[in-house]
C-alpha positions in Angstrom: 47.3 -151.7 -19.1 48.7 -153.1 -22.2 45.9 -155.0 -22.7 43.6 -152.1 -23.3 46.1 -151.5 -26.5 45.6 -153.3 -29.9 47.4 -155.9 -30.7 49.0 -156.6 -33.7 51.2 -159.7 -35.6 54.3 -158.3 -37.6 55.2 -160.4 -40.3 57.5 -158.4 -42.2 60.9 -157.6 -40.9 61.4 -160.1 -38.2 58.1 -161.8 -36.7 56.5 -160.8 -33.4 53.8 -160.1 -31.9 52.7 -157.0 -30.6 50.6 -155.2 -28.0 51.3 -151.6 -26.7 54.6 -151.1 -26.0 55.2 -155.1 -25.6 57.0 -156.9 -28.1 57.2 -160.8 -27.5 59.8 -162.4 -30.3 58.7 -165.8 -30.5 62.0 -167.2 -31.2 63.2 -167.0 -27.8 59.7 -168.6 -26.7 60.2 -171.4 -28.7 62.7 -171.1 -31.8 62.3 -171.3 -35.3 59.6 -174.1 -35.2 57.4 -171.5 -33.3 58.5 -168.5 -35.7 57.5 -170.8 -38.7 53.9 -172.1 -37.5 52.9 -169.0 -35.7 53.3 -166.8 -39.3 51.7 -170.1 -41.5 48.4 -170.0 -38.8 48.4 -166.4 -39.1 48.6 -166.0 -42.9 46.3 -169.2 -42.9 43.7 -167.7 -40.0 40.6 -167.6 -41.8 40.6 -171.5 -42.3 41.3 -174.7 -40.6 44.5 -176.0 -41.0 45.3 -179.7 -40.8 47.6 -181.6 -38.4 49.4 -183.1 -41.6 49.7 -180.5 -43.2 51.7 -178.3 -40.4 53.5 -181.4 -40.0 54.9 -181.0 -44.0 55.8 -178.0 -43.0 57.8 -178.4 -40.4 59.0 -181.5 -41.5 59.5 -181.3 -45.4 61.4 -184.4 -46.2 61.0 -186.6 -43.4 58.8 -186.6 -40.6 60.1 -187.9 -37.2 58.4 -190.8 -35.3 57.1 -188.6 -32.6 56.2 -186.0 -34.8 52.7 -185.4 -33.8 53.4 -185.0 -29.9 56.3 -182.6 -30.8 53.5 -180.7 -33.5 51.7 -180.3 -30.2 54.4 -179.2 -28.1 55.1 -176.2 -30.9 51.4 -175.0 -31.1 51.7 -174.9 -27.2 54.5 -172.6 -27.6 52.8 -170.5 -29.9 50.1 -169.8 -27.5 52.8 -169.2 -24.7 53.8 -165.9 -27.6 50.1 -165.2 -27.7 49.9 -165.3 -23.7 52.7 -163.4 -23.4 51.5 -160.7 -25.7 48.3 -160.3 -23.2 46.2 -162.1 -26.1 43.2 -165.0 -25.4 44.3 -167.9 -24.9 41.5 -169.6 -26.9 43.1 -167.5 -29.9 44.4 -171.4 -30.9 41.8 -174.0 -30.9 43.3 -177.2 -32.0 40.5 -180.7 -31.7 40.5 -183.5 -34.1 43.1 -183.1 -35.7 42.5 -179.4 -37.5 44.1 -176.0 -36.2 42.8 -172.6 -36.4 44.1 -169.7 -35.2 41.2 -166.6 -34.0 42.8 -163.3 -33.4 40.7 -160.7 -31.3 38.8 -158.2 -33.5 41.0 -155.2 -32.3 44.4 -157.5 -33.7 45.6 -156.3 -36.6 48.3 -158.3 -38.9 50.0 -156.0 -41.0 50.6 -158.4 -44.2 46.5 -158.0 -44.4 47.2 -153.9 -43.9 49.3 -154.0 -47.0 47.0 -156.2 -49.0 43.7 -153.8 -48.4 45.9 -150.7 -48.7 46.7 -151.9 -52.4 43.4 -152.8 -53.2 41.6 -149.8 -52.5 42.0 -148.1 -56.1 39.7 -145.2 -55.5 39.3 -141.8 -54.0 41.1 -138.8 -53.9 44.7 -138.5 -55.6 45.6 -137.8 -51.7 43.4 -141.0 -50.6 45.4 -143.2 -53.1 48.8 -141.4 -52.4 48.2 -142.5 -48.5 47.4 -145.6 -49.1 50.2 -146.5 -51.0 53.0 -145.1 -49.1 51.4 -146.9 -46.1 51.8 -150.0 -48.1 55.3 -148.7 -48.8 55.8 -148.0 -45.2 55.4 -151.2 -44.0 57.1 -153.3 -46.6 60.5 -151.3 -45.9 61.9 -155.0 -44.8 61.6 -158.3 -46.4 58.6 -160.5 -45.5 58.8 -163.3 -43.1 62.2 -163.4 -42.1 63.2 -166.6 -40.2 60.1 -168.4 -42.3 61.4 -171.1 -44.7 59.9 -173.7 -47.5 57.8 -173.0 -50.6 54.8 -171.4 -48.7 56.9 -168.6 -47.4 58.4 -167.7 -50.9 55.1 -168.0 -52.4 53.9 -164.9 -49.8 57.2 -163.0 -50.2 56.5 -163.0 -54.3 52.9 -162.1 -53.7 54.1 -158.9 -51.5 57.0 -158.2 -53.9 54.3 -157.6 -56.3 52.2 -155.8 -54.1 55.1 -153.2 -53.4 55.1 -152.8 -57.4 51.5 -151.9 -56.7 52.1 -149.5 -54.5 54.9 -147.7 -56.1 53.0 -147.5 -59.4 49.8 -146.3 -57.0 52.3 -143.4 -55.3 53.8 -142.0 -58.4 50.5 -141.7 -60.5 48.6 -140.3 -57.6 51.8 -137.8 -56.9 51.7 -136.8 -60.7 47.9 -135.5 -60.0 48.9 -134.0 -56.8 51.2 -132.1 -58.5 54.0 -133.7 -56.5 56.5 -134.2 -59.5 60.0 -134.9 -57.6 57.8 -138.1 -55.4 56.3 -139.8 -58.9 59.7 -139.3 -60.6 61.5 -141.3 -57.3 58.3 -143.9 -57.5 58.6 -144.2 -60.9 62.3 -144.8 -61.0 62.0 -146.9 -58.0 59.7 -149.4 -59.8 61.4 -149.2 -63.1 64.7 -150.2 -61.2 62.8 -153.6 -59.8 61.0 -154.0 -63.2 62.2 -152.7 -66.1 59.6 -153.8 -68.1 56.4 -151.9 -66.5 55.8 -149.3 -69.4 53.1 -147.4 -67.6 56.3 -146.4 -65.2 58.5 -144.8 -68.3 55.3 -143.0 -69.0 55.0 -141.5 -65.6 58.7 -140.8 -65.4 58.5 -139.2 -68.8 55.8 -136.5 -67.8 57.2 -135.9 -64.4 60.6 -134.8 -65.7 58.6 -132.7 -68.0 56.7 -131.5 -65.7 60.0 -130.5 -63.4 61.4 -128.5 -66.1 63.8 -131.8 -67.1 63.2 -132.5 -70.8 66.4 -134.4 -71.2 65.5 -136.7 -68.5 61.9 -137.1 -70.3 64.0 -137.9 -73.7 65.9 -140.0 -71.8 63.4 -142.1 -69.9 61.6 -142.8 -73.5 65.1 -144.1 -74.9 65.0 -146.6 -71.8 62.1 -147.8 -72.4 62.9 -148.5 -76.3 66.2 -150.1 -75.8 64.7 -152.5 -72.5 61.4 -153.7 -74.6 63.3 -154.3 -77.9 66.5 -156.2 -76.0 64.3 -158.0 -73.9 60.8 -158.6 -75.7 61.7 -157.2 -79.2 58.8 -155.1 -79.4 58.7 -151.6 -79.8 56.9 -149.3 -77.4 52.7 -149.0 -77.5 51.1 -146.5 -79.2 50.6 -144.8 -76.2 54.5 -144.0 -75.5 54.9 -143.4 -78.5 52.8 -140.8 -78.9 53.9 -139.1 -75.4 57.6 -139.4 -77.3 56.8 -137.0 -80.2 54.7 -134.8 -77.8 58.3 -134.6 -76.3 60.0 -133.8 -79.5 57.0 -131.2 -80.3 57.0 -129.5 -76.5 60.0 -127.7 -76.3 59.0 -126.0 -72.4 61.6 -123.1 -72.6 61.0 -121.1 -76.0 60.8 -121.9 -80.0 63.9 -120.7 -81.9 61.6 -117.7 -82.9 61.7 -116.5 -79.0 65.3 -117.5 -78.0 66.9 -114.9 -81.1 68.6 -112.5 -78.7 69.7 -109.9 -79.2 67.1 -108.1 -81.8 68.9 -107.5 -85.1 70.7 -104.3 -84.8 72.0 -104.9 -81.6 75.3 -104.9 -80.9 76.8 -108.0 -79.2 79.2 -106.6 -77.2 82.7 -108.5 -76.0 82.9 -111.1 -78.9 84.1 -109.0 -82.0 87.0 -111.4 -82.6 85.0 -114.5 -82.4 81.9 -113.1 -84.4 84.4 -112.5 -87.2 85.9 -115.6 -87.6 82.2 -116.8 -87.4 81.3 -114.7 -90.3 83.6 -115.7 -92.4 82.7 -119.0 -91.9 79.3 -118.1 -92.4 80.2 -116.6 -96.0 82.5 -119.6 -96.5 79.0 -122.1 -96.1 77.1 -119.5 -98.3 79.7 -120.4 -101.0 79.4 -124.1 -100.7 82.7 -125.1 -98.4 81.0 -126.4 -95.3 82.5 -125.8 -91.7 82.6 -127.1 -88.4 83.0 -124.8 -85.6 83.3 -125.7 -82.0 82.6 -122.7 -78.7 83.7 -124.0 -75.5 84.5 -121.8 -72.7 83.4 -122.2 -68.5 80.0 -122.2 -67.6 78.8 -118.7 -67.7 81.2 -117.7 -69.9 78.5 -116.6 -72.8 78.6 -119.8 -75.1 74.7 -119.9 -75.6 74.3 -116.2 -76.2 76.9 -116.4 -78.5 75.8 -119.1 -80.4 72.1 -117.3 -80.6 74.2 -114.2 -82.1 75.4 -116.0 -84.5 71.6 -117.6 -85.8 70.1 -114.6 -85.8 73.2 -113.5 -88.2 72.7 -116.4 -90.2 69.2 -116.2 -90.4 69.4 -112.4 -91.6 71.9 -113.3 -94.2 69.5 -116.3 -95.9 70.9 -119.1 -94.4 68.6 -121.8 -92.9 69.1 -122.8 -89.6 68.6 -125.4 -87.1 69.3 -125.6 -83.3 69.1 -128.3 -81.1 70.1 -128.8 -77.1 72.1 -132.0 -76.1 70.7 -132.9 -72.4 73.3 -133.0 -68.9 72.2 -136.9 -68.9 71.1 -137.4 -72.5 70.9 -140.8 -73.4 69.3 -140.2 -76.6 71.5 -141.0 -79.9 71.7 -137.9 -81.5 69.9 -135.8 -79.6 70.6 -132.6 -81.0 70.0 -133.3 -84.6 66.7 -135.1 -83.2 65.5 -132.0 -81.8 67.0 -129.5 -84.2 65.5 -131.2 -87.4 61.9 -132.0 -86.1 61.4 -128.2 -85.3 62.2 -127.1 -88.4 60.5 -129.7 -90.5 57.6 -128.4 -88.2 58.1 -125.4 -89.0 57.2 -125.7 -92.5 54.0 -127.5 -92.0 53.0 -131.0 -93.1 53.0 -129.8 -96.9 56.1 -128.2 -96.8 57.7 -130.6 -95.0 56.7 -133.4 -96.9 58.0 -131.6 -100.2 61.8 -130.9 -98.7 61.4 -134.6 -97.6 60.9 -135.6 -101.4 63.6 -133.4 -102.3 66.3 -134.4 -100.1 65.5 -137.5 -99.0 64.2 -139.7 -96.1 68.1 -142.1 -95.7 68.9 -140.6 -92.1 65.4 -140.9 -90.8 67.0 -144.7 -89.1 68.7 -142.5 -86.8 65.6 -141.2 -85.1 64.1 -143.3 -82.3 60.3 -143.9 -82.8 58.6 -145.4 -85.9 59.6 -144.2 -89.3 57.2 -142.0 -91.1 56.1 -142.0 -94.7 57.1 -138.8 -96.2 54.4 -138.7 -98.5 51.1 -139.5 -96.1 51.9 -138.5 -92.8 52.9 -135.8 -90.9 57.2 -136.0 -90.3 58.4 -136.5 -87.3 62.1 -136.9 -87.8 65.1 -135.1 -89.7 66.4 -136.1 -92.6 69.8 -135.3 -95.3 71.5 -131.9 -96.1 69.0 -129.1 -97.7 69.7 -128.5 -101.4 70.0 -125.2 -102.8 70.8 -123.4 -100.0 72.9 -123.3 -97.3 72.1 -124.6 -94.0 74.3 -124.0 -90.3 73.3 -125.9 -87.7 73.7 -125.3 -84.4 74.1 -127.7 -81.0 73.5 -126.2 -77.5 74.1 -127.9 -74.7 71.6 -127.4 -71.0 75.1 -127.4 -68.7 78.8 -126.6 -69.5 80.5 -127.5 -72.6 83.8 -128.3 -70.4 83.3 -132.3 -70.5 82.2 -134.8 -72.6 79.0 -136.1 -73.1 78.1 -139.9 -74.5 77.0 -140.0 -78.4 76.1 -143.0 -80.3 
């Protein structure tokens, strides 16, 4: 018996009334007006609706002369839909020019379920994630297919906003649960729909860092800054900028000192010709003749190992060495330079970095994303011009193969 099963009214996707395995389509029973009226009465089921209001709904421009009798016929068709789903015929009460839909207590309405799920903001991360995913599952299709008019557009806008609320709730709860891939997926889906949602950029940044993809985290920071500047003419909030500075500080792989392999004195096997050429260039740089070297080759050819060995030898010879990497999908302008010089200034400490900036100048601070700093009063978080007095070698590395170009702006 289907009457023993709870009933439901579905307003997401095609409007239907269901009980158990029985699915009733109001289009078949009463046509488009039946769909419109059933949807409107369901959305407004907690109040009485006047016949005049329903007439304006069905005939927004001009009512027919017999509108009252036609309206009663459409209301009758809505009753037939409910009867076909084995919902009591007394669910629609029409008297003294007023109509009200009263569904049985066990009846669910999907739009109401979505509202309730999005309003529950307390509870454990698992509870919040479950509610958010319930809302997202129910919102997998467009709302009120077949319903027309401004009222339906207003409802659609409300549930478009609730979908964004659910995406952010899912992203936040997923971060708390350690489900970082899901957190990033929901945050990026949210940003695709609402590029100005700054909180979603922060979730994406944290999620990428947790997944070990620091380059994508920096890319999210760059997108945030660009979108806010382009559309609103503002900079990111202090919270976002602080997170960005943390990303610059936090090298989850290793620090430059930890990456110096092999130890001093160890032989670097198989690259004698390349090493000899590079040593000549290092000596030329030390004599004041700058050099630019490009190490290329297929993945796994040993480019990174060669670069590390060169950096180690240069430091041993008294050369200042700074290093930075270019992420696979980087959108940060000059990312390797930002990373390289930021680390170098950090290694000098606040006082040493300020002195270095005073000595060498701060002209190039403008290329760094983020707030500019006063080299006399703040801890510098950016890079500057070429050091004076000692040769400096800048090494740019990548997190992937070097056999295809990467954008640089």
